[in-house]
Every structure is written in C-alpha cells, then in structure tokens.
N, C-alpha and C positions, 0 to 999 in steps of 0.2 A: 251387352244388351241395347248396343246403338238398335239395331235393325227392330226392334220394339216401339222404340221411339219413332222411327221413320215409318213405321206403321201409324201410330199415332196422327202424325203428321198429313200420312196420305189419309187418313178418313177425315180429319178436320179439313179438309182443303178439296176434297173430290168426293165425299159421302153425300148421298142422296137423302134428302129428308122424308124419313119415313114413319107411320104409324106402326105400333107393334101390338101382342098380345096384353101386356101390361097397361097401357094407356099411357105410357110415361114419354114415347117418340125416341126417335134414333137418327142419327149420321150412320146411312151405312154404305158400305163398299160390298162386292162382292169377288170371292176366289182372291184368296191372298196365301202366301206362303213364306215362313220364317224358316231358318238354318240355325243350329247350334251345333258348336263342337268340343262334345263334353270333355274333352282332354283338355280343354283350356279353361274349365272351371264350373264351377255348380252354376246355372242359370237362373239363379235367384235376381230379381231386380234391385238395383240400388239406387236408383231414381225414389226409390218411394220404400219403406219397409214392409216386407212379405211376411206374415208369421209360418215359418217352417212348419211349428209344432202342428200347426191346423193342416196344412198339405199333407205331412206324414197319418198323422191320424185318419182322416178322409181315408188314404191310400191303401192303410192295412183295412181298414173298414170297407171298401169294395174288395180286398182280396179275401177277407172272412167269407164273400155271399153275403152280406148281412144288407138288410133293407130298413131297419128300425133306428131312429135315432137315439134311441137311448146310449148305446155304445158311443156314440160323438159325444152328447152330456156328461158320460161319465169322465172321458177327458177334457172336458172343458170348451168344447167346439161344439160354436153356435151355428155354423154357417148353413146347414140345412133346416133350420128350425122354421121359418117364415112359410113353407107350404103345409107341411104338418096343421102347423098353428091354423092356417087357414080353413083346412079341415073340418077343424075343431069350430074355429066360432061361426062357421057357417052351418053348423049342425043345430038341431033339435034339441042335443042336450045342454047346448050353451045357454047359461042364462044369465052372463053379463052384459057390460055396458055394448054397445054396437059396434062392431070392429069394423064395418063395411069400407071396404078401399082403405086400409090399415095402411098400406105402404105408400100410398102418394098423402094421405091425410096427415100421419106422421112426422112428414118432413116439412108440413107448410105450419104447423097447428103444434107450437111446444106442448100446451097442456094437453092435447089429445096422446102426444109421442109418451107424456110420462104414463099416463092410463094406461095406454098401449104397452109400456114395460114392464107395467105390474101384472097384466093379465098375460104376459107370455112368461113371467116367472114363476104364475102359480102354473101356468100351463108346463113349464120346464119341470116343476116338482112332480107332479103327476105321472111325467111320463118316468121320471126318476124313481118312484116310490108304487105306482099303482100298476101291476101287469096286466090288467085286464084294460086299463086306460090307454097305458103304453102299444098293449097290442091293436087297440082299435084307431088310434088317433098318432101315433108314433110311426106306422109303416109309411114306406113312400112308393109303395108297389113293386114290384119285379123290373127294377132300373138296376144299371151299371153293375153293381154284383152279385146281384141276380142271375145276370145273363152272364156275366163273366166264368161263376161257378158251377151255375145248374140252368143251363138252358135245355128247355123242357122241349122233348121231341114229340110226334103225334103219335110214335111206339109208346109212350109212355114211360119214356128213360130219360134220365138227365145227363149233361154233357160238362164237364170240367173244361171248360177252354183253357184256363189257365195251367193248368196241371198238364192237359196235352201239348200246350204251348212248351213248355219247360221240356216236358220229354223229347218233343221234336228238335227242339234246338240242338241238343244233348246228342241226339242219333242219328240226325240228317239236317247239319247246321244249311245244307245249300236248297235249301225246300225252299219254295215260292208260296209256300203257305201258311206260313208262323205269323197267323191271322187271328185276331181277336175281334169278336162283333155283338155289339151291346145292341144294335138297332132291330127288336125281333117285332117285325110289323105284327104279328098277331096279339103282342101283349102290350104295345103302345099305349092302347087307351086305359090300360088299367095301372099306368103308371102318373105320378102326379107330378112329373116334370119327366118327358119323355128325354133320353139322352143327348145331351148336346155335342160331348165328345163320343161319339159313336162306333168308334172301330179304331183298331192299332195294327200296325204289321212290324215286325222284326226282320233283320237283315242281316247275315254274319259275313263277313269278308276281312282277310287280313288278321285273324285273330279278334277281330273287334265287332261288337255288337251295338246295330244302332236301329234305330225305334221312327217311324214316320205314324203320326195319329191323324183322322179325320174329325173335322169338326162343322155341325150343320150351322151352330147358330154361336156367335162367338162376343162374350162382353168383354170388350178390349180393356176396359179400365179395371175392372173389377174381377172378372174370371178368369179372362187368358194368363195373368201372372201365375194365378194357382195351377192352373194344366199344366203350365211349361215346365214348372218345376216338379209338379206331382211325375208326369210323365219323365221326367230327367231319373226323379229317385226310382221309377219302377224300372228303368233302363239299367240302372246300376246294380239293382237287385236281381234283376235276372243273370245281369254280366255274372256278378259273384257268382250266383248258382250253378251257372254253366261253365267257368273258370276260362272267361274272354273279359277284355279290356272293351271300355265303353269308345263308340265313335262317334257319330252325328245324331243329333234327333230333328227332326220336321216337324213342324205344323203345316196342314194344310186347311184352311177354313173357306165356308160357306158364305154365310152373311155374317160380315164381321162389321161389328158396331159399335159406337158410342152412344150410351144413352144422355138425353137430352141434359139430365140431370148431374151428368160426369163430365161437360165438356168443359169447364173451370178447371175440374181437377187434373182435368189431362194437359192444360196449358201448362199449370202448376210443373209438372214432371218435367215437359219440354222446357223449361226453364231452368232443370238443373242438369249439373254434370254427371256424367256418370263414373262409379268408380270400380275398381277390381272387383273382379267377380271371387266369391269365396269358395271353400273347397267343402267336401262331403265329406265325411269320415265316416265309415259302416264299423262299428267296434269288435264285430263277432259276423260268425258264417253259420246260421243257424243249418237246421239239416232238410232244411224247408223254405219253399218262399213262402209259405204260408206261419213262419215261423219266428217272423221277425217282431219285436217289440219296438215301442218309442224310442227306449233308452238305446237301444242298438244304433241310433243317427243321432250326428253331431256335426252342426255346420260351423267350420272354421273360418276366421276373418271375414264374420260380414259385419261391415260398417256403413249401412246406407243412409241415406238420406230420411227426414222422419215420416212415418206414416202421414198418409191424407186420406180424412175420412170423406166416405161417401154411401150412400143408401143404396141396398140392391132392389133392382125392380122385380118383383110378383106377378 
C-alpha cells in the first residue's frame, strides 16, 4: 500500500488550501490515480486498522439496493449515521438540545460531544425499532444502491445495473460496456449525499477481471481506505460469480483531499512502516451476487498498526 502513502505525501506537499461544503477546510489536489494488483494480496491498509466488517456490510447494503440505514445499524455499522441524524435534528419534530453544526462542535467541546452521543443513541434506537421513524429519517435518498439496482427510466421501469453487469461479463466478456453509473443527474438533488464514487467499469483479459472506479470527491484519510477495500471485495465477488481470477484494481480521483482535522493523523500514518497485505477468503460461492452474507468473508493474516481516530466531516 505504498502508493496510498505516496498520495498522502503528495497532498501534504502539493495540496491547495480550499474551503468546502462542511466548513472544515481541506488540502486538495486534482486528478490522481492508484493501482493495485489484487493477485498480490487484499488491499487493506496496514499503517492503520481498517474495519473490514464495516466495509463488507456497507457493500452488501449497496448490492441489496437498500438506502435506509436500518440495515447498517442492525449490523453494528454506523458509518452513514451523521447525514440522516442531521435531517432529524434540523426537523420540526426534533425537540432535544440544539445540535447546530454538531460535527464541528463535537470536535472542540467534550461536553457537547457527550450530549451529541446521547442524542445519537436515541436516534439509532428509534431507527431500529420505529418503522415510521425509520422510513422518515433513516432514508438517504436514491443514492448508490438505488442507482446500482433500480435506475428509474423515463418510461417508468427500472434497470438492475448489477444484474445486467454480471450477465454481460458471462456472455460478452470483451464488451467495453461493463459499466455501472451511480450519478443520476435527475435524482442527485434527492440524495442526502450525492455519490462520491460515482461509476465503475470492469475489464476482462487473460481470464482475469479488473475494475476501475471513478470518484469525484475523495476523503483520503477516512474514506479512501474504505473505498479501496470495498471495490477490491466487489471485484473478488464478481470474479467468483463469473469464474474468473482477479486482476488489477484502479482508482481515479477528482478532488483528492485531506480535511484540515486529518492532517496530523496522516502524518502519523506516514511515520509507520507498511506490513504484508492480508488475504481474502470467500468461504462459499452462492448462486447469485446478491446472496452473499457477512459470514462468507474472512480476512486472513491481517496485522495492521493500531487504529487512528479521526472525525468525519458532515
């Protein structure tokens, strides 16, 4: 994963200071590419621990076409909580303490952070146990999984891009149309967060499956390690379903940035030595790309440096 560390160095040395939607501020570069040979190990960072269980449960959520965080919370996955939580605390229904700018305030004020955590726990419990509340406040809009599995056409029917992709790889592996797109311009305004990784393409040669994904906005410290592992896992799953070996994984990033509150954490990573990559074991081959369970995946020989805490910018 040296190429990832080189990207961190690049941003620290060459990044432009820019403002952003969250008000946090970033160091940003534009247009970067990383490449990983999946036959040489599973690209899970070793300079800090990346929780593979969260990566896998999020990917399975995408593949279900689900857009409600209840499934994630049922699998103890909290990575999408902040955006629907923001909708709730800004609604007329919310009658708790002021949560204005909770993302920034919780980083600076320990007492507020404790209050925020209590309100978040209330929110999660209601999502898990109140169907009406989950329907109203647990939805992220028609992002990611919705576009992957149910792209709505003007004729009134939906397209399962993932199902079509698997079929096409099996019957026409030389196709240059092995592509899935999540950036549905007509529905972007309905999404709580428009897709950061907005398209991916597969390529088959010499019995190997490669994947390249496009990303408009790249949270390099927190988000990109997840994205790398997620698309690596997806490539392994698709390859298994199509009786192929894995090839290369390629990332193309647009605005590639470090948030201002992640700079010291990035420097900690750069001070650490990389270790051998782990291996991915898929324990069974289900009859469909949509039939995998969390228990089907196991990461072997993963010995990373400790986790480095950082706050997500909302």
